[in-house]
C-alpha atoms as a printed R data frame, in Angstrom:
    type eleno elety resid chain resno      x       y       z
1   ATOM     1    CA   MET     A     1 71.640 123.523  63.360
2   ATOM     2    CA   LYS     A     2 75.306 124.175  64.977
3   ATOM     3    CA   PRO     A     3 74.139 124.753  68.533
4   ATOM     4    CA   LEU     A     4 71.685 122.158  68.649
5   ATOM     5    CA   GLN     A     5 74.265 119.279  67.163
6   ATOM     6    CA   LEU     A     6 76.491 120.683  70.013
7   ATOM     7    CA   ILE     A     7 73.958 120.378  72.493
8   ATOM     8    CA   LEU     A     8 73.250 116.750  71.615
9   ATOM     9    CA   GLY     A     9 76.940 115.793  71.179
10  ATOM    10    CA   ALA     A    10 77.290 117.121  74.852
11  ATOM    11    CA   ALA     A    11 74.385 115.143  76.234
12  ATOM    12    CA   VAL     A    12 75.842 112.170  74.266
13  ATOM    13    CA   LEU     A    13 79.019 112.190  75.963
14  ATOM    14    CA   ALA     A    14 77.523 113.019  79.420
15  ATOM    15    CA   SER     A    15 75.231 109.810  78.896
16  ATOM    16    CA   MET     A    16 78.240 107.885  77.893
17  ATOM    17    CA   PHE     A    17 80.715 108.927  81.044
18  ATOM    18    CA   SER     A    18 77.436 108.282  83.426
19  ATOM    19    CA   ILE     A    19 77.226 104.738  81.709
20  ATOM    20    CA   VAL     A    20 80.770 104.003  82.235
21  ATOM    21    CA   THR     A    21 80.805 105.312  86.074
22  ATOM    22    CA   SER     A    22 77.752 103.311  86.765
23  ATOM    23    CA   SER     A    23 79.232 100.040  85.124
24  ATOM    24    CA   HIS     A    24 82.380 100.640  87.485
25  ATOM    25    CA   ALA     A    25 80.312 100.995  90.211
26  ATOM    26    CA   SER     A    26 78.341  98.093  89.698
27  ATOM    27    CA   ARG     A    27 81.513  95.860  89.262
28  ATOM    28    CA   LYS     A    28 83.055  97.095  92.157
29  ATOM    29    CA   LEU     A    29 79.708  96.614  94.256
30  ATOM    30    CA   PHE     A    30 79.722  92.736  92.678
31  ATOM    31    CA   VAL     A    31 83.292  92.240  93.954
32  ATOM    32    CA   ALA     A    32 82.566  93.393  97.375
33  ATOM    33    CA   ILE     A    33 79.426  91.272  97.184
34  ATOM    34    CA   GLU     A    34 81.284  88.125  96.408
35  ATOM    35    CA   ARG     A    35 84.265  88.972  98.949
36  ATOM    36    CA   ALA     A    36 81.717  89.314 101.474
37  ATOM    37    CA   ASP     A    37 79.920  85.899 100.578
38  ATOM    38    CA   THR     A    38 83.356  83.926 100.585
39  ATOM    39    CA   GLN     A    39 84.205  85.228 104.231
40  ATOM    40    CA   ALA     A    40 80.661  84.450 105.185
41  ATOM    41    CA   LYS     A    41 81.395  80.711 103.803
42  ATOM    42    CA   ARG     A    42 84.673  80.641 105.738
43  ATOM    43    CA   LEU     A    43 83.137  81.905 109.031
44  ATOM    44    CA   ASP     A    44 80.638  79.546 108.640
45  ATOM    45    CA   THR     A    45 83.040  76.485 108.035
46  ATOM    46    CA   GLU     A    46 85.220  77.588 111.192
47  ATOM    47    CA   PHE     A    47 81.796  77.905 113.143
48  ATOM    48    CA   ARG     A    48 81.042  74.391 112.561
49  ATOM    49    CA   GLN     A    49 84.578  73.279 113.002
50  ATOM    50    CA   LEU     A    50 84.472  74.832 116.521
51  ATOM    51    CA   GLN     A    51 81.265  73.244 117.327
52  ATOM    52    CA   VAL     A    52 82.696  70.035 116.530
53  ATOM    53    CA   GLU     A    53 85.918  70.515 118.548
54  ATOM    54    CA   GLN     A    54 83.360  71.849 121.498
55  ATOM    55    CA   THR     A    55 81.627  68.615 121.337
56  ATOM    56    CA   ALA     A    56 84.543  66.599 121.721
57  ATOM    57    CA   LEU     A    57 86.225  68.399 124.417
58  ATOM    58    CA   ALA     A    58 82.931  68.184 126.403
59  ATOM    59    CA   LYS     A    59 82.874  64.346 126.693
60  ATOM    60    CA   PRO     A    60 82.435  63.517 130.275
61  ATOM    61    CA   GLY     A    61 85.374  61.069 129.725
62  ATOM    62    CA   LEU     A    62 87.820  63.573 128.658
63  ATOM    63    CA   ILE     A    63 86.933  65.753 131.367
64  ATOM    64    CA   ASP     A    64 87.370  63.170 134.079
65  ATOM    65    CA   SER     A    65 90.699  62.173 132.788
66  ATOM    66    CA   SER     A    66 91.759  65.885 132.299
67  ATOM    67    CA   ALA     A    67 90.929  66.470 135.729
68  ATOM    68    CA   ARG     A    68 92.777  63.299 136.884
69  ATOM    69    CA   ARG     A    69 96.217  64.146 134.878
70  ATOM    70    CA   ASP     A    70 96.174  67.804 134.970
71  ATOM    71    CA   LEU     A    71 94.532  68.902 138.568
72  ATOM    72    CA   GLN     A    72 95.538  65.445 140.417
73  ATOM    73    CA   MET     A    73 91.947  65.404 141.485
74  ATOM    74    CA   GLU     A    74 90.305  61.937 142.437
75  ATOM    75    CA   ARG     A    75 87.223  60.438 142.597
76  ATOM    76    CA   VAL     A    76 85.258  60.749 146.251
77  ATOM    77    CA   THR     A    77 84.486  57.820 148.047
78  ATOM    78    CA   PRO     A    78 82.403  57.418 151.072
79  ATOM    79    CA   ALA     A    79 85.646  56.787 153.264
80  ATOM    80    CA   HIS     A    80 86.495  60.756 152.336
81  ATOM    81    CA   THR     A    81 83.273  62.165 152.934
82  ATOM    82    CA   LEU     A    82 82.141  63.981 156.309
83  ATOM    83    CA   TYR     A    83 78.301  64.776 156.309
84  ATOM    84    CA   LEU     A    84 77.269  67.340 158.877
85  ATOM    85    CA   ASN     A    85 73.868  68.420 160.283
86  ATOM    86    CA   ALA     A    86 72.862  71.774 161.102
87  ATOM    87    CA   GLN     A    87 73.667  71.137 165.090
88  ATOM    88    CA   ASP     A    88 76.992  69.810 164.294
89  ATOM    89    CA   ALA     A    89 77.609  72.609 162.113
90  ATOM    90    CA   ARG     A    90 76.773  75.219 164.829
91  ATOM    91    CA   ALA     A    91 78.782  73.296 167.555
92  ATOM    92    CA   ALA     A    92 81.796  73.274 165.314
93  ATOM    93    CA   ALA     A    93 81.424  76.942 164.945
94  ATOM    94    CA   GLY     A    94 81.059  77.456 168.486
95  ATOM    95    CA   ALA     A    95 77.372  79.288 168.192
96  ATOM    96    CA   LYS     A    96 75.028  78.360 170.660
97  ATOM    97    CA   PRO     A    97 71.760  76.385 169.355
98  ATOM    98    CA   ALA     A    98 68.668  78.335 168.342
99  ATOM    99    CA   GLY     A    99 66.440  77.653 171.110
100 ATOM   100    CA   ALA     A   100 69.293  77.921 174.003
101 ATOM   101    CA   ALA     A   101 69.149  80.892 176.968
102 ATOM   102    CA   GLN     A   102 71.649  83.576 176.838
């Protein structure tokens, strides 16, 4: 009976170590999942804040005032507008009209 008890004792010890190892691995995986979940929530919050900021910065009035202030741009008026048609553009470039003889 001694060899059978020795084999059963070894099996119990192996089973015990297996349970401890799997418990430890399970805890490590649970902690990793919790960290990933926390990071996902943080990134989602940051993404929503960036969306709000992008919406605020994309307002036409803000863009207009920034262009005037930072780039010294001004609104185009009819007095500052020059309209060209195709014939005027060719004459300005020195090209002959398409139907002219060479």
